[in-house]
C-alpha positions in Angstrom: 7.0 -43.7 68.2 10.6 -43.1 67.4 11.8 -44.7 70.7 10.3 -47.4 72.8 11.9 -46.4 76.1 10.3 -43.4 77.7 11.5 -42.5 81.2 13.4 -45.8 81.9 16.7 -45.8 83.8 19.8 -45.5 81.7 21.3 -48.7 82.9 18.1 -50.6 82.0 18.2 -49.1 78.6 21.8 -50.1 78.0 21.0 -53.7 79.0 18.0 -53.8 76.6 20.2 -52.4 73.8 22.4 -55.4 73.9 19.5 -57.7 73.1 17.4 -55.4 70.8 19.8 -55.1 67.9 21.6 -52.3 66.1 18.7 -49.8 66.3 18.5 -50.1 70.0 22.2 -49.8 70.3 22.1 -46.6 68.2 19.3 -45.2 70.4 21.3 -46.0 73.5 24.3 -44.1 72.2 22.2 -41.1 71.5 20.8 -41.2 75.0 24.2 -41.4 76.5 25.3 -38.5 74.4 22.3 -36.3 75.4 22.8 -36.9 79.1 25.5 -34.3 79.0 23.5 -31.7 77.0 21.3 -28.9 78.5 17.6 -29.2 77.9 15.5 -32.1 76.8 16.3 -33.9 73.5 13.3 -35.1 71.5 12.1 -36.5 68.2 9.0 -35.2 66.3 7.3 -37.3 63.6 4.3 -37.0 61.3 2.8 -40.3 60.3 1.4 -41.2 56.8 -2.2 -40.4 58.0 -1.1 -37.0 59.3 -0.8 -38.1 63.0 1.7 -36.1 64.9 3.8 -37.6 67.8 6.7 -36.6 70.0 9.2 -38.8 71.8 11.7 -37.5 74.5 15.1 -38.9 74.9 16.1 -39.3 78.6 14.3 -38.5 81.8 14.2 -34.7 81.7 10.8 -34.2 80.0 8.8 -35.1 83.1 10.8 -32.9 85.4 10.6 -30.0 82.9 7.0 -30.2 81.8 5.3 -31.9 84.8 3.7 -34.4 82.3 4.4 -38.1 82.1 5.7 -38.7 78.6 3.3 -41.4 77.6 3.2 -42.4 74.0 -0.5 -42.1 73.3 -1.8 -38.6 72.8 1.2 -36.9 74.4 1.6 -34.3 71.6 -2.0 -33.2 71.9 -1.8 -32.9 75.8 1.5 -30.9 75.3 -0.3 -28.4 73.0 -3.3 -28.1 75.4 -0.9 -26.7 78.0 0.2 -23.9 75.7 -1.9 -20.7 76.5 -4.6 -20.1 74.0 -3.1 -16.7 73.0 0.1 -18.4 71.9 -1.2 -21.7 70.7 -2.1 -20.6 67.2 1.3 -19.2 66.5 3.0 -22.3 67.8 0.9 -24.6 65.6 1.5 -22.5 62.5 5.3 -22.5 63.1 5.2 -26.3 63.4 3.1 -26.7 60.2 5.4 -24.4 58.2 8.5 -26.4 59.3 6.8 -29.7 58.4 5.6 -28.5 55.1 8.9 -27.0 54.0 11.2 -29.5 55.8 13.1 -26.6 57.3 14.8 -25.7 60.5 12.3 -24.9 63.4 12.8 -22.5 66.3 10.1 -21.0 68.5 9.6 -19.5 71.9 6.3 -20.3 73.7 4.8 -20.2 77.3 3.8 -23.5 78.8 1.4 -23.9 81.8 2.5 -26.9 83.9 -0.2 -29.0 85.6 0.8 -27.5 88.9 -0.2 -24.0 87.6 3.4 -22.7 87.1 4.0 -21.0 83.8 7.3 -21.5 82.2 8.8 -20.3 78.9 10.2 -22.9 76.5 12.6 -22.5 73.6 12.2 -25.3 71.0 14.5 -25.9 68.1 14.7 -28.8 65.6 16.3 -29.9 62.3 14.7 -32.2 59.8 16.3 -35.7 59.4 17.4 -35.9 55.7 17.8 -39.7 55.9 14.1 -40.2 56.8 11.5 -40.4 54.0 8.7 -39.0 56.1 8.6 -35.8 58.2 11.0 -36.4 61.1 12.7 -33.8 63.2 15.2 -34.0 66.1 15.7 -31.1 68.4 16.1 -29.7 71.9 13.6 -28.2 74.4 15.1 -25.5 76.8 13.6 -23.8 79.8 14.1 -20.0 79.2 11.7 -18.8 81.9 14.4 -17.0 83.9 15.6 -15.2 80.8 12.0 -14.1 79.8 11.3 -12.9 83.4 14.5 -11.0 83.5 13.8 -9.3 80.2 10.3 -8.4 81.4 11.6 -7.0 84.7 14.2 -5.0 82.8 11.7 -3.7 80.4 9.3 -2.8 83.3 12.1 -0.9 85.0 12.9 1.0 81.9 9.3 1.8 81.2 8.6 2.9 84.8 11.2 5.6 84.3 9.8 7.0 81.0 6.1 6.0 80.8 3.0 7.1 82.6 2.0 4.2 84.9 -1.2 3.4 86.6 -2.5 0.3 88.4 -6.0 -0.9 89.2 -7.2 -3.7 91.4 -9.6 -6.5 90.4 -12.5 -4.1 90.8 -11.0 -1.6 88.4 -10.2 0.9 91.2 -7.0 3.0 90.9 -4.3 1.8 93.3 -1.2 3.6 91.8 -0.7 6.7 89.7 2.9 7.9 89.0 4.1 11.4 88.3 4.1 11.0 84.5 0.5 9.7 84.7 -0.5 12.7 86.9 1.0 15.1 84.3 -0.7 13.2 81.5 -4.2 13.2 83.0 -3.9 16.6 84.7 -5.1 15.0 88.0 -3.4 14.2 91.2 -3.0 10.7 92.5 -5.2 11.4 95.6 -8.1 12.4 93.4 -7.9 9.2 91.5 -7.2 6.6 94.2 -10.3 4.6 95.0 -12.2 5.7 91.9 -12.8 3.2 89.1 -11.3 3.5 85.7 -14.7 3.7 84.1 -15.8 6.6 86.3 -12.7 8.7 85.6 -12.6 7.9 81.9 -16.2 7.2 80.8 -15.3 7.8 77.2 -13.3 4.6 77.1 -16.5 2.6 77.4 -17.2 0.7 74.1 -13.8 1.5 72.7 -10.8 -0.7 72.0 -9.4 0.4 75.3 -12.2 -1.3 77.2 -11.9 -4.4 74.9 -8.2 -4.9 75.4 -8.3 -4.1 79.2 -11.0 -6.7 79.9 -9.3 -9.3 77.8 -6.1 -9.0 79.9 -8.2 -9.1 83.1 -9.8 -12.3 81.9 -6.8 -14.1 80.3 -4.1 -12.7 82.6 -2.0 -12.4 79.5 -0.1 -9.1 78.8 -1.0 -7.1 75.7 0.4 -4.1 73.9 -1.4 -1.8 71.4 -1.5 1.7 70.0 -4.8 3.7 70.0 -5.9 7.2 69.9 -7.9 8.5 72.9 -10.5 10.9 71.6 -11.1 12.5 74.9 -7.6 13.8 75.0 -6.8 13.9 71.3 -3.7 11.9 72.0 -2.2 8.7 70.6 -0.9 6.2 73.2 1.4 3.2 73.1 -0.2 1.1 75.9 1.2 -2.0 77.6 -1.1 -3.8 80.0 0.2 -6.4 82.4 -1.7 -8.5 85.0 -0.7 -7.9 88.6 -0.3 -10.7 91.2 -3.1 -9.2 93.2 -5.6 -9.8 90.4 -5.5 -6.2 89.1 -3.7 -4.6 86.1 -0.7 -2.4 85.5 -0.9 0.1 82.6 2.1 1.7 80.9 1.2 4.7 78.8 3.6 6.3 76.3 2.4 9.5 74.4 3.3 8.7 70.8 1.2 11.5 69.3 4.1 13.2 67.7 5.4 10.0 66.3 2.0 9.1 64.9 1.7 12.5 63.4 5.1 12.1 61.8 4.1 8.6 60.6 0.9 10.0 59.2 2.7 12.8 57.4 5.1 10.2 56.1 2.3 8.0 55.0 0.6 10.9 53.3 3.8 11.9 51.6 4.5 8.3 50.6 0.9 8.0 49.3 1.3 11.2 47.4 4.5 10.0 45.9 3.0 6.6 45.1 -0.1 8.3 43.6 2.2 10.4 41.4 4.4 7.5 40.4 1.4 5.4 39.6 -0.2 8.0 37.4 2.8 9.0 35.3 3.8 7.4 32.1 7.4 7.1 33.1 8.6 3.9 34.7 9.7 4.7 38.3 11.7 2.2 40.4 13.8 1.9 43.5 16.6 -0.6 43.9 19.4 -1.7 46.3 22.6 -3.5 45.4 21.5 -6.4 47.7 17.8 -6.8 47.0 17.6 -5.5 43.4 14.4 -3.8 42.6 12.4 -3.2 45.8 9.7 -1.0 44.2 8.4 -0.3 40.7 5.3 1.6 39.6 2.7 0.2 37.3 4.1 2.0 34.3 7.5 0.3 34.8 6.0 -3.1 35.2 3.9 -2.7 32.1 6.8 -1.1 30.2 8.9 -4.2 30.6 6.0 -6.6 29.8 5.4 -8.2 33.2 2.1 -9.1 34.8 2.8 -8.0 38.3 5.5 -6.4 40.5 6.3 -9.8 42.1 7.0 -11.3 38.7 9.2 -8.3 37.8 11.1 -8.5 41.1 11.7 -12.2 40.6 13.3 -11.6 37.1 17.0 -11.3 36.6 17.7 -7.5 36.1 20.3 -8.3 33.4 17.4 -9.4 31.2 16.0 -5.9 31.2 18.8 -4.8 28.8 19.0 -5.8 25.1 22.8 -5.9 25.6 23.8 -7.1 29.1 27.3 -5.6 28.5 25.6 -2.1 28.3 24.2 -2.7 31.8 27.7 -3.1 33.3 28.9 0.1 31.4 25.9 2.0 32.8 26.8 0.9 36.4 30.3 2.2 36.0 29.1 5.4 34.6 26.5 5.7 37.4 29.2 5.2 40.1 31.6 7.7 38.5 28.9 10.4 38.1 26.7 9.6 41.1 23.8 9.0 38.7 22.6 9.1 35.1 20.8 11.9 33.3 18.7 11.0 30.3 21.0 8.2 28.9 19.5 6.5 25.8 19.3 2.8 26.4 18.0 -0.2 24.4 15.8 -2.2 26.8 14.3 -5.6 26.4 10.8 -6.7 27.4 9.8 -9.9 29.0 8.7 -11.3 25.6 12.0 -10.5 24.0 10.9 -7.4 22.1 13.0 -4.2 22.6 12.2 -0.6 23.1 14.3 2.6 23.4 14.2 4.4 26.8 15.8 7.4 28.5 17.3 6.3 31.8 17.9 8.8 34.7 19.1 7.7 38.1 20.3 9.1 41.4 21.6 7.7 44.7 19.3 8.4 47.8 20.2 7.8 51.4 17.5 6.2 53.6 16.2 8.3 56.5 18.1 6.2 59.1 21.3 6.6 57.1 21.8 2.8 57.0 20.7 2.2 53.4 21.5 3.7 50.0 18.8 3.5 47.4 19.2 3.8 43.6 16.1 5.7 42.4 15.5 5.7 38.7 13.1 6.7 35.9 12.7 5.2 32.4 10.9 7.1 29.7 9.8 5.1 26.7 10.9 7.1 23.7 10.3 4.4 21.1 7.4 6.4 19.6 9.4 9.6 19.7 12.3 7.9 18.0 9.8 6.6 15.4 8.6 10.1 14.9 12.1 11.4 14.5 12.8 8.7 12.0 9.6 9.5 10.2 10.5 13.2 10.2 13.9 12.3 8.8 12.2 10.2 6.1 9.7 13.0 5.5 12.5 15.5 5.1 14.4 13.2 2.8 11.2 12.7 0.7 10.5 16.4 0.8 14.0 17.3 -0.4 14.2 14.4 -3.0 10.7 14.4 -4.3 10.4 14.5 -8.1 7.4 16.8 -7.9 7.4 20.4 -6.7 6.3 20.8 -3.1 5.4 23.8 -1.0 4.3 24.1 2.6 1.9 26.9 3.7 1.4 28.0 7.3 -2.2 28.7 8.3 -2.9 31.3 11.0 -6.3 32.1 12.2 -7.0 35.7 13.4 -10.5 36.4 14.5 -12.7 35.0 11.7 -10.2 35.2 8.9 -7.3 33.0 8.0 -3.9 34.1 6.6 -1.5 32.1 4.6 2.3 32.4 4.4 4.9 30.2 2.7 7.0 28.2 5.1 9.1 25.9 2.8 9.6 24.8 -0.8 11.6 21.9 -2.1 14.5 22.0 -4.6 12.2 21.0 -7.5 9.9 23.9 -6.7 12.8 26.2 -6.7 14.0 25.0 -10.1 10.5 25.0 -11.6 9.2 28.4 -10.4 12.5 30.2 -9.9 11.9 31.1 -6.2 14.2 29.8 -3.5 13.0 28.9 0.0 14.6 32.1 1.3 12.6 34.1 -1.3 9.2 32.8 -0.1 9.6 32.0 3.6 7.2 34.0 5.7 5.7 35.8 2.6 2.1 35.6 1.4 1.1 34.3 -2.0 0.3 37.9 -3.1 3.8 39.0 -2.1 5.3 36.1 -4.1 3.1 36.0 -7.2 1.1 39.2 -7.3 -2.5 39.9 -6.6 -4.1 38.2 -9.6 -2.5 34.8 -9.2 -2.6 35.0 -5.4 -6.4 35.6 -5.4 -6.9 32.3 -7.3 -4.6 30.4 -4.9 -5.9 31.8 -1.7 -9.5 30.9 -2.7 -8.4 27.3 -2.9 -6.4 27.4 0.3 -9.5 28.7 2.0 -11.6 25.9 0.5 -9.0 23.3 1.6 -9.0 24.7 5.2 -12.8 24.8 5.3 -13.4 21.3 3.9 -10.5 19.8 5.9 -9.8 17.4 3.1 -7.5 17.3 0.0 -8.4 19.6 -2.9 -7.3 19.2 -6.6 -7.5 21.9 -9.2 -5.8 23.0 -12.4 -4.2 26.4 -13.0 -2.1 28.4 -15.6 1.1 30.0 -14.4 3.2 32.3 -16.6 6.9 31.2 -16.4 9.9 32.5 -18.2 9.6 29.8 -20.9 6.0 30.7 -21.5 2.6 29.8 -20.1 2.6 26.5 -18.2 -0.3 24.3 -16.9 -0.2 22.7 -13.5 -2.5 20.3 -11.6 -2.1 21.1 -7.9 -3.2 19.1 -4.9 -3.6 20.8 -1.5 -3.7 18.6 1.6 -4.5 19.9 5.1 -2.2 19.1 8.1 -4.5 18.9 11.1 -3.2 19.3 14.6 -5.5 19.2 17.7 -8.5 19.5 15.4 -7.2 22.6 13.6 -5.7 23.0 10.1 -2.3 24.3 11.0 -0.5 23.8 7.6 -1.3 23.0 4.0 1.0 20.9 1.8 0.8 21.8 -1.9 2.0 19.6 -4.8 1.9 21.4 -8.2 2.5 18.9 -11.0 3.4 20.2 -14.5 0.8 19.0 -16.9 1.8 21.3 -19.8 2.7 18.4 -22.0 -0.4 16.5 -21.1 -2.6 19.5 -21.9 -0.9 19.9 -25.3 -1.4 16.2 -26.0 -5.1 16.7 -25.0 -5.4 19.6 -27.4 -3.7 17.6 -30.1 -6.0 14.6 -29.5 -9.0 16.8 -29.6 -7.8 18.4 -32.8 -7.2 14.9 -34.3 -10.6 13.7 -33.1 -12.3 16.7 -34.7 -10.4 16.0 -38.0 -11.3 12.3 -37.9 -15.0 13.0 -37.3 -15.0 15.8 -39.9 -13.3 13.5 -42.4 -15.9 10.7 -42.0 -18.8 13.1 -42.1 -17.4 14.8 -45.2 -16.6 11.6 -47.1 -20.2 10.4 -47.0 -20.9 12.8 -49.8 -17.8 11.7 -51.7 -18.9 8.1 -51.7 -22.2 9.0 -53.3 -20.7 10.9 -56.2 -22.1 9.7 -59.5 -19.7 11.2 -62.1 -15.9 11.3 -62.5 -16.0 15.1 -63.0 -17.7 15.7 -59.7 -15.0 13.8 -57.7 -12.3 16.5 -57.6 -14.8 19.2 -56.4 -16.0 16.9 -53.6 -12.4 16.1 -52.5 -11.6 19.8 -52.4 -14.7 20.4 -50.2 -13.4 17.7 -47.8 -9.9 19.4 -47.8 -11.6 22.7 -47.0 -13.7 21.3 -44.2 -11.1 19.1 -42.4 -7.7 20.7 -43.1 -6.4 24.3 -42.9 -3.4 24.1 -45.3 -2.7 27.2 -47.3 -2.7 25.1 -50.5 -5.2 22.4 -51.4 -5.0 21.0 -54.9 -6.6 18.1 -56.8 -5.4 16.8 -60.2 -6.6 13.9 -62.3 -4.7 11.8 -64.9 -6.0 12.2 -68.5 -3.9 10.3 -70.9 -0.2 11.2 -70.3 -1.1 14.5 -68.6 -1.9 15.4 -65.0 -4.7 18.0 -65.3 -5.5 20.4 -62.4 -9.2 20.1 -61.4 -9.6 22.0 -58.2 -7.2 24.4 -56.5 -7.9 26.3 -53.2 -5.3 28.7 -51.7 -5.3 31.5 -49.1 -3.3 33.8 -51.4 -3.0 32.3 -54.9 -1.8 35.7 -56.2 1.6 34.9 -54.8 2.0 31.8 -57.0 1.2 31.0 -60.7 -2.0 29.4 -61.7 -1.6 25.6 -62.0 -1.4 24.1 -65.5 -1.5 20.7 -66.9 1.8 18.9 -66.7 3.2 15.7 -68.2 3.3 12.7 -66.0 7.0 12.6 -66.7 7.5 16.0 -65.0 9.2 15.9 -61.6 6.2 17.0 -59.4 5.2 16.0 -55.9 1.9 14.8 -57.4 3.7 12.6 -60.1 6.1 11.2 -57.4 3.1 10.2 -55.3 1.3 8.5 -58.3 4.4 6.6 -59.2 5.1 5.5 -55.5 1.5 4.6 -54.8 1.8 6.3 -51.4 2.1 9.7 -49.8 5.2 11.7 -50.7 6.5 14.7 -48.7 8.9 17.3 -50.1 10.5 19.3 -47.4 11.7 22.0 -49.8 10.2 22.9 -53.1 13.7 23.7 -54.3 14.4 20.0 -54.3 12.0 19.4 -57.2 13.6 19.4 -60.7 11.1 21.6 -62.5 10.7 25.2 -63.4 7.4 25.9 -61.5 7.1 28.9 -59.2 5.6 27.8 -55.9 5.6 31.3 -54.4 6.0 31.3 -50.6 5.3 27.6 -50.2 8.2 25.5 -49.0 6.8 22.2 -48.0 4.5 20.0 -50.2 2.8 16.6 -49.7 1.4 14.5 -52.6 -1.2 11.8 -51.9 -2.1 9.4 -54.7 -5.7 8.8 -55.7 -4.8 5.3 -57.0 -3.6 5.7 -60.6 -6.4 8.2 -61.2 -4.6 11.4 -59.9 -3.3 13.0 -56.8 -4.1 15.4 -54.0 -1.4 18.1 -53.2 -1.3 20.2 -50.0 1.3 22.9 -49.2 2.7 24.8 -46.2 4.9 27.9 -46.0 7.0 26.3 -43.2 7.3 23.3 -40.9 6.5 19.6 -41.4 3.2 17.6 -41.8 1.7 15.9 -38.9 1.6 12.1 -39.3 -2.1 11.9 -38.6 -2.8 14.5 -41.2 -0.9 12.4 -43.7 -2.8 9.3 -42.7 -6.1 11.1 -43.0 -5.1 12.4 -46.4 -4.2 8.9 -47.5 -7.7 7.7 -46.3 -9.2 10.5 -48.3 -7.1 9.4 -51.3 -8.3 5.9 -50.7 -11.9 7.0 -50.8 -11.3 8.9 -54.0 -9.6 5.8 -55.5 -12.6 3.7 -54.4 -15.1 6.1 -56.0 -13.2 6.6 -59.2 -12.5 2.9 -59.5 -16.2 2.2 -58.9 -17.2 4.6 -61.6 -14.7 3.1 -64.1 -15.8 -0.5 -63.2 -19.4 0.5 -63.6 -18.6 1.7 -67.0 -16.7 -1.4 -67.9 -19.4 -3.6 -66.4 -22.0 -2.0 -68.5 -19.9 -2.7 -71.5 -19.2 -6.3 -70.3 -22.8 -6.9 -69.6 -23.7 -5.9 -73.1 -20.9 -8.1 -74.5 -21.3 -11.1 -72.2 -22.7 -14.3 -73.6 -23.2 -16.0 -70.2 -24.4 -14.6 -66.9 -21.9 -16.7 -65.1 -19.0 -15.2 -67.0 -20.3 -11.7 -66.1 -20.6 -12.6 -62.5 -17.1 -14.0 -62.2 -15.6 -11.2 -64.1 -17.4 -8.7 -61.9 -16.3 -10.4 -58.7 -12.7 -10.7 -59.8 -12.5 -7.1 -61.0 -14.2 -5.8 -57.9 -12.0 -7.8 -55.5 -8.8 -6.6 -57.1 -9.9 -2.9 -57.3 -11.2 -2.7 -53.7 -8.0 -4.2 -52.2 -5.9 -1.1 -52.9 -7.9 1.5 -50.9 -8.9 -1.1 -48.3 -5.2 -1.8 -47.5 -4.7 1.9 -47.2 -7.6 2.2 -44.7 -6.3 -0.8 -42.7 -2.8 0.6 -42.5 -4.1 4.1 -41.5 -6.2 2.5 -38.7 -3.3 0.5 -37.5 -1.1 3.5 -37.3 -3.8 5.5 -35.5 -4.1 2.6 -32.9 -0.4 2.8 -32.3 -0.5 6.6 -31.9 -3.3 6.4 -29.4 -1.5 3.8 -27.4 1.3 6.3 -26.7 -1.2 8.7 -25.2 -2.7 8.4 -21.7 -6.3 8.7 -22.8 -7.7 8.5 -19.3 -5.4 11.3 -18.1 -6.5 13.3 -21.2 -10.1 12.7 -20.5 -10.6 11.0 -23.9 -10.8 7.4 -22.9 -13.0 5.1 -24.9 -14.1 6.8 -28.1 -10.9 7.4 -30.1 -9.3 4.0 -29.2 -12.6 2.2 -29.8 -13.1 4.0 -33.2 -9.6 3.1 -34.4 -10.0 -0.5 -33.2 -13.3 -0.8 -35.0 -11.9 0.6 -38.2 -9.0 -1.8 -38.1 -11.0 -4.9 -37.3 -13.7 -4.0 -39.9 -11.1 -3.5 -42.5 -9.5 -6.9 -41.6 -12.8 -8.6 -41.9 -13.6 -7.0 -45.2 -10.2 -7.9 -46.5 -10.7 -11.6 -45.6 -14.1 -11.5 -47.3 -12.6 -10.0 -50.5 -9.8 -12.6 -50.4 -12.4 -15.3 -50.2 -14.4 -13.8 -53.0 -11.3 -13.5 -55.2 -10.3 -17.1 -54.5 -13.8 -18.4 -55.2 -13.8 -16.3 -58.3 -10.5 -17.8 -59.5 -11.8 -21.3 -58.7 -15.1 -20.8 -60.6 -13.3 -19.1 -63.6 -10.8 -21.9 -63.9 -7.9 -19.6 -63.3 -6.7 -21.5 -60.2 -3.5 -23.5 -60.9 -2.2 -26.3 -58.6 1.4 -26.8 -57.5 2.6 -30.3 -58.2 5.2 -30.4 -55.3 4.7 -32.9 -52.5 3.2 -31.7 -49.2 3.5 -33.2 -45.7 -0.2 -33.1 -44.5 0.7 -33.7 -40.8 3.1 -30.7 -40.8 0.5 -28.5 -42.4 -2.2 -29.5 -39.8 0.2 -28.8 -36.9 1.2 -25.4 -38.2 -2.4 -24.3 -38.9 -3.5 -25.5 -35.5 -0.6 -23.6 -33.9 -1.7 -20.4 -35.7 -5.3 -20.8 -34.5 -4.5 -22.0 -31.0 -4.6 -18.5 -29.5 -8.0 -17.8 -31.0 -9.3 -21.1 -29.5 -7.8 -20.3 -26.1 -9.4 -16.8 -26.1 -12.8 -18.4 -26.7 -12.2 -21.0 -24.0 -12.0 -24.0 -26.4 -9.6 -26.9 -26.3 -7.9 -27.5 -29.7 -6.3 -30.9 -30.1 -4.2 -32.3 -32.9 -4.0 -36.1 -33.4 -0.7 -37.7 -34.2 -0.6 -40.0 -37.3 2.5 -41.8 -35.9 4.4 -41.1 -39.1 4.6 -38.3 -41.7 1.7 -38.3 -44.3 3.1 -37.2 -47.7 0.9 -36.4 -50.7 1.5 -34.9 -54.1 -0.9 -32.1 -53.4 -0.8 -28.3 -53.6 0.3 -27.3 -50.1 -1.3 -23.8 -50.3 -4.7 -25.4 -51.2 -4.4 -28.0 -48.4 -3.5 -25.3 -45.9 -6.6 -23.3 -47.0 -8.8 -26.4 -46.5 -7.5 -27.1 -43.0 -7.7 -23.4 -41.9 -11.3 -22.9 -43.2 -12.5 -26.1 -41.5 -10.8 -25.4 -38.1 -11.9 -21.8 -38.1 -15.4 -22.9 -38.8 -15.2 -25.4 -35.9 -13.9 -22.8 -33.5 -16.6 -20.3 -34.6 -19.5 -22.7 -34.0 -18.2 -24.3 -30.8 -19.2 -22.6 -27.5 -16.9 -21.9 -24.6 -15.8 -25.1 -22.8 -16.0 -27.2 -26.0 -13.4 -29.1 -27.9 -12.1 -29.2 -31.5 -10.1 -32.2 -32.7 -8.0 -32.3 -35.9 -6.2 -35.3 -37.3 -4.7 -36.5 -40.6 -3.8 -40.1 -41.3 -3.1 -42.4 -44.3 -6.4 -44.2 -45.0 -4.8 -46.5 -47.5 -1.8 -46.4 -49.9 -3.7 -44.1 -52.3 -5.9 -41.9 -50.0 -5.2 -39.6 -47.0 -7.9 -38.7 -44.5 -8.3 -35.2 -43.0 -10.9 -35.2 -40.2 -12.1 -32.1 -38.2 -14.5 -32.8 -35.4 -16.1 -30.4 -32.9 -18.6 -30.3 -30.0 -20.3 -27.3 -31.4 -23.9 -26.3 -32.2 -24.2 -28.8 -35.1 -26.1 -28.4 -38.4 -29.7 -29.0 -38.9 -30.5 -31.8 -41.4 -32.4 -29.5 -43.8 -29.5 -27.1 -44.0 -26.7 -29.7 -44.8 -27.5 -29.7 -48.5 -26.7 -26.0 -48.9 -23.7 -25.6 -46.7 -21.2 -25.9 -49.6 -23.1 -23.2 -51.7 -21.4 -19.8 -51.9 -22.8 -17.1 -49.5 -24.9 -19.8 -47.7 -25.2 -20.2 -44.0 -27.7 -22.0 -41.8 -28.4 -18.7 -40.0 -28.8 -15.9 -42.5 -30.1 -12.3 -42.6 -29.3 -9.3 -40.4 -30.2 -11.1 -37.3 -28.0 -14.1 -37.9 -26.2 -15.5 -34.8 -22.7 -16.0 -36.3 -20.8 -13.6 -38.6 -19.2 -14.6 -41.8 -19.4 -14.4 -45.6 -20.6 -18.0 -46.1 -17.7 -18.7 -48.6 -15.4 -20.8 -46.4 -17.0 -24.2 -47.0 -17.6 -23.3 -50.7 -13.9 -22.8 -51.1 -13.1 -26.0 -49.2 -15.5 -27.9 -51.5 -14.1 -26.5 -54.7 -10.4 -26.9 -53.6 -11.1 -30.5 -52.7 -12.8 -31.1 -56.0 -9.9 -29.4 -58.0 -7.4 -31.7 -56.2 -9.5 -34.8 -57.0 -10.8 -35.4 -53.4 -14.1 -35.8 -51.7 -15.7 -34.2 -48.6 -18.3 -35.6 -46.3 -20.1 -34.1 -43.3 -21.8 -35.7 -40.3 -23.6 -33.6 -37.8 -26.3 -33.6 -35.1 -28.0 -30.4 -34.0 -26.7 -29.4 -30.5 -24.1 -32.2 -30.4 -21.4 -31.4 -32.9 -20.1 -31.8 -36.5 -17.4 -33.9 -38.2 -16.0 -33.1 -41.6 -14.0 -35.8 -43.4 -11.9 -34.8 -46.4 -10.3 -37.6 -48.5 -7.4 -36.5 -50.7 -5.4 -38.6 -53.2 -1.8 -39.3 -52.2 
């Protein structure tokens, strides 16, 4: 207990204070102070175990409550004297004050032990200096005030309400005038009859329930209920009478209830509307902020609930708080806002654009002014506007021509009219947007072109997907080719518009036609030259070349001449109208002719004007000539009346000349070989002479073929073969020709070199060579080939330069052949190592080691023989001439060195070349 003196005389307490110390003295002062105050002071505490206790200061508690203020269980006895109908509210108010440590104030009836009911007003404040729950307060007797208020209310109600009274047996004892009018019955007809007899329909209703409760508890009650027997709503107050009966006060509130119902219906309707619209609706007041917001508003600003929204700072709803203040000023000046665009901010910090509209609304009682507002999220609309702006920009600045067609459905047929065209379309087709807007394709282009276009517009509408097609359109500069794409614009499931993109492919079509023509010529050339290669006599060669010219080319003049002594003799001449030019005659090689120029230059020669030739020949109507040498054997001449020669035609003519050179050279070599065979004393000399002669003679046409294939590859790279529909074949054919020519050239070089070595014609250079430098350079040249095959190529460092008095070209050939061989026979993921080092003062060691397939023991004896490989025949696994190691062996021998090989099948191979320093 807070105080240890309950109900003791003041003088006694003062004496005890002197001996009980400072706390007692403090309590005594408090008691002395409260003796002059109205009411009874008290202290209320809640112990650590939740036990509640109350202590009164002074002697007034017993007199007021009629209870002895004993310390044990006093609070529980105090609560028991509070009527049951008020006890719950009292305990809840105490619990709330204790929990929140807040001010407590409550009015409650109290039944004294002597049966008297009094009304108490309790108030208390928490003690901030106490750690536990401690309150100090005052208990006042307000019974007179409550009774006075009740009497005053009853007087007022007797004037305006219908009043009836019943005794303890429920018999009517009083019916006033208002009640007679309400019931439609006089008082004398009601007196003595029971309530249940007069109003049997109240049985089992809330009326009976509430009436009987008051009769039992003797506690007044007030409620509103509709009486079905009369179709009327009543505000009913029921009070217990001193004689044991009840007094009823009836107020007809039907009209008010109807108004309330109408108001509720209207509010529910408004709430239903606001909850089912996409706009955010809210109501606010300057004092409370937002008092209502619909679900759309809550969701729009990113909150979970209305309570969370209302608890937020309204300034956070704006991306720029300063804009909020400006809007308030504008709202005050104009009395509201109408569709103002505002940048709002959501709870997560993201922003959106909204249209804000507000107005001031007075409350029905006129005591409050509301600000009602609506926010429309226009972020998507703004996005659409931006996209439309971007679309318009793209439409106006597109590099391709664009047109937009409106699609209108009438009955079962669709009609098409132009809506828009962009500037590129205007420039390309010569029609402005004003020229075509609202007009049909037939009105713009005429019936023939329109029929073709409308068929495709119908197909695009029917398929509901993009459609591509090619078309020819006559323009002022001539016939043009276009590839057009039609794309449907679908709105609400219907094709409303079609966007067309005609792309000018005239140049591409011309390139395709050119490529097809070139392809036909190349194929025809290779077909035609098969017969040329099989010619067996020199005299038959010109005729066969003329046949190829006739089959592949369409030049007005096609002429073949061969060299005989010092004269160029015409052999075959084909012309579309030879009557307009003199018959060709033999001319000295010294004469200035396009043919003699080509023979002397060793390549194709073009003369743009026959007047530029210093001779007296009459070329008729021909103005442009081209001469293509057939080696030193003769020339092919072609002529045109105007224009220049296509580069491909010239290359193909050079290839044809190369074939002619090859055939004529072969025929001459065969003739010489027959003579040489008859005159040869040793078969080895015949073999070497034949190889050397053949190698030299084949190189000339071969280089022409390689150059032509390389140029063809470059031409094809400049053409989009996929767009032209020619992908694959021409490019592959040119690449195959080039690579095959390269391989053949390498083989001929090897044959020639081996031939020189075997014939003793190979001479060594005496200058010194740095072997380590040669090895690094060769490895660097072959590193890309190793990388493409997935092989690691390593070069060992000798630590110092290795100088030797050897032929650098021969050493380079040895290193290259060995490293190329190692790369060729090493599978992907393998390794090739090359190193050079001084073995002693007189010898340098070159070692090439790989992790390749290895060499079988039985094949090692033959690997240095010419044209020998471990795998031979048409089905051999690795390509090659079989001359590389033969050349390495012979070069090593020529330079006074030795070569050794160590190998294990499936593991790898090591070549060791020892050269004198």
